[in-house]
N, C-alpha and C positions, 0 to 999 in steps of 0.2 A: 504493500500500500504506500510505503514511503516514496518509492521511485516515481510512480505516476503523479503523486501530489507535488513532488519537487519539480518534475518536468512541466506540469501544468502551471506551476508558479512562474517559472522562467519563460514560458511561452505565453503568458498572460498578456494578450494584446490590449487590455484595458488598464494595465498596471503602470506604475510610475516609470519603470525601465523602458517600456514601449513608448511612453510619452516623450522621454528624454531623447531616445534614439531617433524617433520620428522628427522631433523639433530640430535636432542637429542636422539630420539629413536634408530637411527642407531648407534650413538656413544655408547649407552648402550649395544646394541647387539654385537658390535665389542669388547667391554671390556669383555662381557660374553664369546664370542667365543675365545678370547685370553686366558682367564683363563682356559677354557676347554682344549684348545690345549696344554697349558703349563702342564696340568695334565697328558697328555697322550704321548706327543712327546718324553720325555726322555725314555719311554719304548723301543723305537726303538734303544736306545743306551745300552739296557740291564739293565736299572734301574728298581726298583720296584715302582709301583704306587698303593697306598692303601688308602681306604676311612676309616676315623676314625668313629667308631660306638658308642663310649661313651666318658665320660668326665674325665677319670682319669689323663689326661695330661693337663687339663685346669689350668691356662688360656692360656698357650702357644699354645695348640692344642685343638680345639673345635670339637664336633661331626659334621660330615659333611665336615671337612677339608680334603683335599687330601695331603698325605705325600709322597714325592718322596725320595727314599733311594738309595744311591749308593752302589752297591755290594761290599762286603769285601772279600779279599782273606783269605784263611784258616790260614795264618801266619801273618795276619795284627795285629798290636798292638791295643788293646782296651783300651780306656782312660776312667777313672772314670768321670762321668758327661756327657758323650755323649749320645745321644738318638739313640737307636738301634732298628732295625726291626728284630724280632726273631720269631721262631716257638714257639707257646705257649706250655709250658710244662704241663699245666693243662687242655687245651682244644685241643687235637690232631686235626690236620687239619685246624687250624686257626692260624692267625698271631697276633703278639703283638708288639706295639711300646711303649717302656718304657725307662726310663733313667737308665744307668748302675750306680750302687751305691757301688759296691764292688765285691770281688771275693769269690768264694766258692771252697771247695776241688774238686780235679779232673779236674782242668782246666775249671771249670764252673764259671759263673758270677751270681751276684745278681742284680735284677732290681726292680724298684719302679716307680709308676706313681707320677708325681709331686703333684697331688691332693690327693693322698692316704696317710693315716697316718702311714702305716706300709710297710715294704719291702714285695715284692711278696713272697709267702710261698715256692714256688718251684724254685730252681736254674735252670739256663739255660745252658745246655751243649754248649761248644764252637762251636761244629759242627752245632748247630741250630741257630747261629747268621748269618743272611743273609746279612744285610747291615746297613749303618749308615744314618740316616735322614739328608738330606741336604737342601731340598726345601719344602715350604709349600704353597699350593694353597687354599685359603679360600673359603668356602661356596659351591663350585661347586658339592660337593658330597652329599649335603642335599637331593636331590631327591632319591638317592640310600638309604640313611638312612631311609627315610619315607617308601619307597617301601619295604625294607628289614625288617622293624619293623612290617609289616603286616597292616599298617595304611596309605595307599597311599592317602586317602582323608582327611587327617588332615587339619586344617585351614592353616597351613604353606604351605602345598603342593598345596592346592586349590588356595591360594593367589599367590604363585609363578607362577603357571600355568596361572592364570588370568593376571598377570603382563606381562608374556612372550607373551601371545596372544595380549595384548594391544600394546606392543612394536613392534610386527610384523605388526600389523595393522597401527600403526602410522608411521612406517618406509616407508610405501607406500602411505601415505596420500597426500604428496605434489605432484602435477601434473603440470609440467612446461607448458604442452600444453592444459590445461583445459580452456574451454571458459570462458571469464572474464565478470563479471557483469559491466554494465555501471557505470560511475562515475568518479570523479577526479582521477588523476594518483596516488595520495598518498593513495588511497583506493584500488588500483588494485593489489598491491604486485609486486614482481620482475619479470622481464624476459618476459613480453608479450607486444604486441602493439595492438591497435585497428584499425580497418579499418575505415579510415575517411569518405569514400564515403557512407558506409551503416550504420555506427554507431554500427556495430556488432563486437564482439570479433573475433580475428584471432587465428589460431592454429599454433603454432611454433614447428617445428620438430627439436629436438636437436641432433639426430643421436645416442643417448644413449639408453641403455636398457630401455624399458618402465618401469615406476615406479612400476606398479602392479606386473609385472613379476620379477623385481629386488627385490621387497620386498618378494615375494614368494620364490625366490632363496635364499635370505639371511636367511629367516625364516627356510627354509629347512636345510640349512647348520647348523644353530644353534641347531635345533632339533636333527639332525644327530650327532652332537658333543655331545649333552647331552646323547644320546643313547650309544655312544662309551664309555663315562664315566660310564654309567649304566652297561655296559657289561664287560668292560675291567678290572677295578681294582679288586684285591683280597680283600674280606671283611676284615677289620682290627678290631679285637676285643680287645679293651683296657678296662681294668677292672675299672669300676667306684666304688667309695667308697660304694655306696648304694647297689651294687650287688656283692660285693667281695665274700660273703659267697656262693652265687649261682654259680659264675663263677670260683671260686677257691676252693680248698679243705679247705681253711681258712687261715687267717694270723696267724703267730706264734710270740711269744715273748720269745726268748731264752737268758737268762742272760749271757750265756757263749759265745755267738756269738757277736762279735763286729760289724757284718755286719747288724744286724737286725734294728739298728736305722736308717739306710738309708741316711746318710749324704754323699754328694759327693764332698764337699770342706770344708776346715777348717773354712773359714770365713762365710760360710753359716750355719754351725752347730749352732753357738750361736743365730742366728735369730729365731730358733725354740723354744726358751725359753725366759722368761722374764728376762731382765738384767737391772741393774742400771748403769753399766759402761761397755763399749766395746771399747777398744783401739786397732785398727788394727795396729797402729804404722807404717803407710804407708807414713808418712811425709818425704819429701826430703829437706826441708828447714824450718827455723823459729824455734820458741820455744814453739809453741802451740801443744798440743796433742789433736787430734780430736776424739770426742766421736761418736760412731755409734749406741748407744743403744736407741737413741730417747729421752733421758732424759736431754740432754745438759750438761752432766757431763764431760766437757773438762778438760784438764790438762795442766801443764807447765813443760817443761824440764829444769833441772838445771845441771850445771857442765859439766863434760866430757861425752858428748853424741855424737855418730856418727850415723847419719841417713843414709837411703838408702842401708841397708844391705839386703842380700838375705833372702827370707822368709822361714819359716819352712816347708811349704806345697807346693809341686810342682803344686797342683791343683789350687792355688790362684795366682792372680796378686798382685802387690804391693811390699812393702819392710818391713824390720824389723829394730830394733834399737840395737846398740852396746853400752854398758855401760863400762866405763874405769876401774871400781873397786876402784876408789879413790875419785871421786866427782860427778859422774853422777847418776841422778835419776829423777823421775817425780812424781808430786803430783796432785791429782784431785782438781777441783774447788768447789765442792759441799760438804757441811758438812752434816753428818748424825748422828742421834742417833744410837749407836751401835746396829746392827741388831741381832735378836735372831735366825734367820735362813738365810743361805746364801750358795753360792758355789763360790770358787775361781778357776780360770783356766788360765793357760798361757803356752806357749811354751818357752823353754829355751835351750841354749847350752853353755857350758863353759869348760875350762880346769883349772880353778882357784884352788889353794890349800889354799886360804885364806877365803873361805866361803863368807857369805853375805846374806842380806835379799832380797828375790825375790819379795814378796808382803806382805802388811800388812795394818792394820787400826790403825791410830795414832792421838793423840790429837793436834798435831801441823800442821799448814798449810805448813810450810817449816822448814828445819833444823831438830832438834831432839826434840820429844815430851816427856812429862812426863808420859803419858799413852800410851800403845801399846798392841794390842791384835789381834786375828784373823789373824794370819800371818804364812807364810811359809819361811823358811830360810835354807841355806846350811851350813854344817859344813866344817871344813878344810879338812876332809877326803872325801868329796864329797857326804856324806849321807845327807838326807833332813829331816826336822822336820816340823810338823804342830802343832801350839799351839793355844789353846783357853782357856780363864780363867786361870787356873793354871795347865792345863793338856797338855801333849805333846805326840804326836805319831811320831815315828822316823823310817825311813827305815833301812833295813839291808844292802842294796846295795848302791854303790856309783854311782853318775850320772855326774861326772865331766870328762867324756871321750871324749868331743868334739863333740858329736852327739846331734841331736835334741831330746828333750824329752817333753812330755806333763804331766803337774802336775795338778791334781784336788784335792781340799780339800773342803769337805761339812760339814755343821753343822746345827743342829736344836735343839731346846729345848726339843724335844720329841724323836728324832732319834739319838742323839749323834754325834760323829765325825767319818768321813770316809775319808781315805787318799788313793789317787790313783796315780800311775805312769804308763804312757804309756798305759792307758786304763784298767789297772788291779789294784784291791785293794791290797795295801801293808800294811795296818794297820787300826785299828779302836779303838774307845773308847766309853764307855757308858756315858762319861761326857756330861752334858746338861747345864752347867753353863758358862757364858761368862762375861767379865767385862762390866760395864755400864758407858759409857762416850760418848761425842760427838766428832767426828773426821772426818778425810779425808783418802781416800784410796791412797796408794802410791806404787811405784815399785822401786826396785834397792837400797833402803837404808832406814834405820830406827833403832829405839832403840831395843836392844836385851838384855840389862843388866838385870840380874836376871833370864833369861831363861837358861835351861841346854845346855851345849855344846856351849857356846858363841864362835863364830868364831873369827879369827884374825881380820877380817875387817867386819864392818857392811855394807859397800858398796859392791854390787855384781858386779863382773867383768865377763861379758859374753853378749850374744845376747838374746834379748827377742822379742816375737811376739804374737799377738792376745791375749791381756790380757782382761779377762772378769770377772765381778762380777755379779752373778745371785742373785735374791732375794728369791730363794728357793733352797733346796738341789737337785742336780741331782741324778738320779738313776744310778746304776751300768751299766745298759744297755745303757743309754744315754752317760755316760762317755766313754764306750767302742766304741760306734759309733763315737764320736768326734775324738778319736784317729785313728780309721779306715779310717776316711775321708782323712788322709794324703796320703794314697797309691793310 
């Protein structure tokens, strides 16, 4: 007798357990139906609904996610860094959702998947830009991906179908009018009463849709919604890194093109490389310079420093720093043995005619050190020099015109010295010898005695932004890409 009673208790469709399971199942189905509806309702407003087929935009967009894109007018302004829906230039008849990373000749744009190491090999004509991605509905396109891949019976598909069937069954499990087993009230579950005269369960009519038919209706709506997603969205072919050669003509690396590096903001570009110091100079108060390299190489501001200035790159948020040219500078907190390979990078603008040191490596933590090397400074006439060891590379053009400029200086004991302004190489040297001493990186001030073209002032008067020291030399393509990230 014990076993039938126990089984009856657990299978009691009018009990508390049945109520909880049915409520949870219906809640899951409602969430699923809501996601599905969100993925198709904007289509009625003229938006594009597309299913992501591969992983070149991970982790932001995963395969099976539905991307909703707002249509763009032909004269709409395209912003670097936005995610666009375009006609694929490499696979006619398919669509592509990638991030805009730059512009190409003839009013075309360059795109790249966030997970791809290279820029897409073919530029996208402006006329093929359909919309800008605005909304993301996760997961609901997975059945389409499985079906479209030719493997509808994958474990994921079978498991998803099994869970959906289970949810539909559980959504109708609770029966308010189910005959109740005898027993104390706390075992009976909610919402029923027993007939006292016969000791038999009574049937309570709720006036609502019977649970079985309600579950069938809800399940039918869910399946129909899934079919709508299956049939409505245009397949979205994004290029994954592992299939780039098959899906595209091939990625290219063109040293003369600043767009191939694929950076779409100035502050993001340094994160693609290993750095020992990355000062965004975004501080608006205090004397601490925050380091974003991950090495904890913070710094300290000294003297005449004005925080909260406008940044060099419109694609970035944050601020820059203005140095007064007479007492303002900053020094790092970490001492290093003089590196034998490095890259220096920073944005600057100035109208000074007194010169000054922009960045350098010096043996003193503050003030003026006895040893100084690996440095970039400006002469009174606005030209710039890069010095390592006893060798100097100097520009022929002046850069004290009040505009923002990007300076990069690289060195290695095998590749020599390379000097870049605004993404283009302006000089080089075969020198592979640097001074050996322990020191600190600093910006805005430092010793220059003994170096050619000593300026009137060793303090730099101007605005600086996004100062980076890398632990290896950047390539010409990478430098060009960093400069292109500004536009």
